[in-house]
N, C-alpha and C positions, 0 to 999 in steps of 0.2 A: 538396507542402506543404511551408508556408509558414515563413518566420522569424517570431522576435519577440526583441525582446530582454529578458533576463530577468536580475540578478545578475552583470552585467558581460561578458554573454558572448549571441550570435546563438544561437538555439537553433531547430533544425527541428522542429516539430509537425504534428502532423495531429490534428484533431478529427472525428468522425462521430457520427451519431445522436442520439436525444434518450431521457432520462431519466437515472436514477442514473448519474453518471458511473464510470469504471473508467478505473485510469490504468494504463502497462506499462512495465515497468521492465528495462532489458533487463542482460545481464552485457558483461564488457570484449570489446572486438576488433569485435564483431557486433552491428550496428546494429540499430533497433526494427522493421526489416521482419521478423527472425525471429515476430512477435507478428501477421505480415498476415491470417492464418485465422483464426487466433481472434477476430481485431480484427472481421473481416468477419463471423465468427459471434454476435458480442455488440451489434454497432452496428445490430440488428434490435431493439433494447430495450432498450437503452444509451447512454449518451452515453458513447463510449471515446476517450479522448487516448493517442495514442504519440508521444515525442519521443528525441530523440538527446541522449545526453549531451555535453556539452562534450568537443571533442574524438574525438568517434566520428562515423559516417554524415554529413551535412551542415550537421552542428553548429559551430557557428567551437570554436576554442582559447582557453586563454589560459596568461597566465606563470603563473598561481597551480597547482601541484599537484591536484590529482585525490585529493579523498577520498573516501570512502565520506561523512561528512557533509557535505563540501562540495555530495556530488551532492544530498545530502538537501535542503539550503537552495537550490539551483536547483529544485527541484521545486516548495517552496514558493513560492519567487517566480514560478515559470511561470503555478501555479494562481490566484498576484495578478493577474496580468498577463489571465489569460482569464476572470476573475470567475465562478471555481469555491469554492465557500467550504468545499464537504466533497465527500470521495472516497472511494473503496476504491482500494485497490493492489494492482496484480498482477505481483508482481514472478518473473524466473525466475534459477534459478542462482547466480550470484554478485551477482545485481541483488536478490534478495531479503536482503542486508545494507540495501541502500539503503533496503528497504522497509520492514524491522526501524527501522533509523534511526531513519525521518521518522514513521513510531508511536510512538516512544519521547521524539521532540521536538518533536512537535509537536501529539499526541494527541488535540487540539480538531477539529485540519484532517480526521482520517482517520477512517472509518467502520468500517474492517475493512483485513485485507490475504487477498489470496491468493498461498500462496508453491509454483512451478513447481519443484521437486527444493531444494527451499528450506537453505539451510546457515547456522546464528548462528554459526561457527567452522569454518577448516578446518583442521580434525583428521586425514582421513585420507591416509595416504603417496601413493597415486595422484593425489589431485585436488592437494596441496602439488607434485607433481613435476611433470604439468603444468601448474601456472601457474609454476614457477619455472623452464619452460623457454621458456613464452611470452617471460617476461622478460628469456632469455638471448636468442632470438630478436629482440627487441623494440629489446634494448643493439646488436645486430647489425645491424639496420636491414631483417633478412632478412623483409619483408612475406609474403612469398609462403609461407612457414615456417607463417604465421598464419593467414592467411585461405583459404587454400585447404583444409585441414582441415576448421577450422570451417564453411564453406561445404557440403561435401561432406556432413558431419554433418547437417545441417541443411537440406539439397535433396531435396526429392522428386521432383524431373526436373529435366533441365536450366535451361530457363529461373528455376529458383528459384536454382539453384548461381549461376548467372550475377549473377545481382541482388544474394542477397546479400553474393557477392563485390565484387561493385561499392561497393555499400556499405560493406561493409570497408574497403574499398584509401582508398575517401575520407577514412579518420579518420587522425587522429595519433597515429601509432607511439609515440611520447613520450609519450601520455595513456591507451594504451592500457596499458602501461608501469603506472604510476603507479595506474591503477584496480585491476591485478592486485595490485601492491604492498602498497594498501593493505587492499585486498582479504585477504592473507594473516597480516599485522599484526593485522586486527579481530576481537574477539568479544563476542556479543550474551548468551553463556549467561548469566552471573552478573545479569543484568536482564529475561531475558523473562518473568518473572513480573511485572513492571510492565506489561507489555501488559495494558491490560483491553478492546481491542476484539477483538470476534470472529475468529479468526483461520479460514483452510483451508487444509491441507498434503493437496499433490498431488505423486505421488512415479511415475515408471514402475515397473511390476513388476519388473521385468528389472534396475534400477538397483542394483545392491548398494550401491555407496558411498554414496550417498544417503539410501538406503534409514537406515545410520547416522545420517544429518545429522536426518531425518525423527523417529527418534527421540528424537533429542538435547532437537527443539524439542516434541514430544509430552510429555516429563518438566516441563522448564520451562515453556512457558507452561498458564493455567490457563482459557482457554476457546477452544476449536479443534474442529473437523473432521477427518478423514482419511478419506484413500481411495487405494488406489495403481489406474494405469493399464493394465489386464489388458495382458498383448504387450509392451510397451513399456522402451526404455532410458531414457535423459536428455532427449532431445533431444524431450520430449512438445509444446512449441508447434507443432510442426511435424504429429507424424505424429498427436497425440494431441489435434488440435484442436476437432475434434468434440464427444466424450466430455466433454471437457476445459470446453465449452461449455456441454454440457446440466447437469453438476453446477453451474459458477460460478452460472448462470443459477439455477437451484433457489436454491442459497444464499443469494446476493444478497436474491432476492424474499423468504425465508425470516426475513434477518436487517432486512428493509425494515418486514416485517409484524411485528416483536417492537419496530420504533422505534414504528411506528403505535400498537400498542397500549403502548409506556412512555411515549408523549404525550399521548394520552389517560386514561391511569391517575393520571400526572404532573398535569395538566392538571382533571381529577375532585378530587384533592386538593387543586391548588390554589383551586378554585371552593370548595369545603368550606372551605379556612381563610379565604379572602374572606369568607363568610356567617357564621363562627364571627366573628372579628371584627367587621362590621358586626352583629350581633345585639349584641354584648356592647358597643359604642358606643350604641345605641340604647338599651339597659336603663340605660347610665351615666348616659344623658340624664335618665333620671328621678330626682323630687327623694327625697331620703329623707325618710322618715314621722318627726315631732317634734312632742312636745306642744305645741310653741308653735305647729305651724302648725294643731293640732287643732282641734276644736270649743272655746270654752270650761268650756262643761261635762262636758268629757271628761278636762281636763286634772285635776281635784278627784275623784277619786270619794267619795258621798254617802254615810253607813252610816245608818242606823236607831239 
């Protein structure tokens, strides 16, 4: 994965495939490798972009504290550098907050959002407890207390475990804490109704806590599709990559068809407006009939 300079930091990214771009946004501590299976599937017919947030994986760090809005700005500037004008976003867990912020802040840049185990505000006591435990472990510089459980939960085999753990350990533990702390403070509940782009909400059928967050998203969003991934808990990018890939592929295709139809309708409407203006201008060029321009005998009627 190459490096590119964006928003004052070196970002580690991987661009693969062709077609409609989909950008993946990872949660704290763990890097973009968590999307490898899903990326490999969708890259067959879409352009996919994976990148590590600042202070995560192989990306560089920075003096500026990580916040959700800062990560959204990093995303926008990265797309500028890669000449990607518009894209769909696919966030996982706390990474869905970055997606929500980007959709609200830069609505013209993002065509829609796919939220995997999404959350708009961390209200559940279990999630808050886990994040606070992560903050404590980060303060103690106990990297293994964070990296090993995360890698174990997201690994379906030994090789995946070591790869994810290695990528996690490569990051900056201070930046992990900042990302988690920002996620604990952030809330998008009051602004969900402002998101006009289409959204897709996916959650593990056995993910009890994030089912609650999904219901909150459903109450606030105005344009969404939703589905549960059978038999799975929270770590759906790893264990549910195949069904998620099929759902995302079908959903994005439907959105693209809707966009094409809308462009066709707007183009037809524009053509009609243009024709009406041209016709009005053409008719306006005709000189109005007056008695002065008429034949002399027509100016004064003759009566016997």
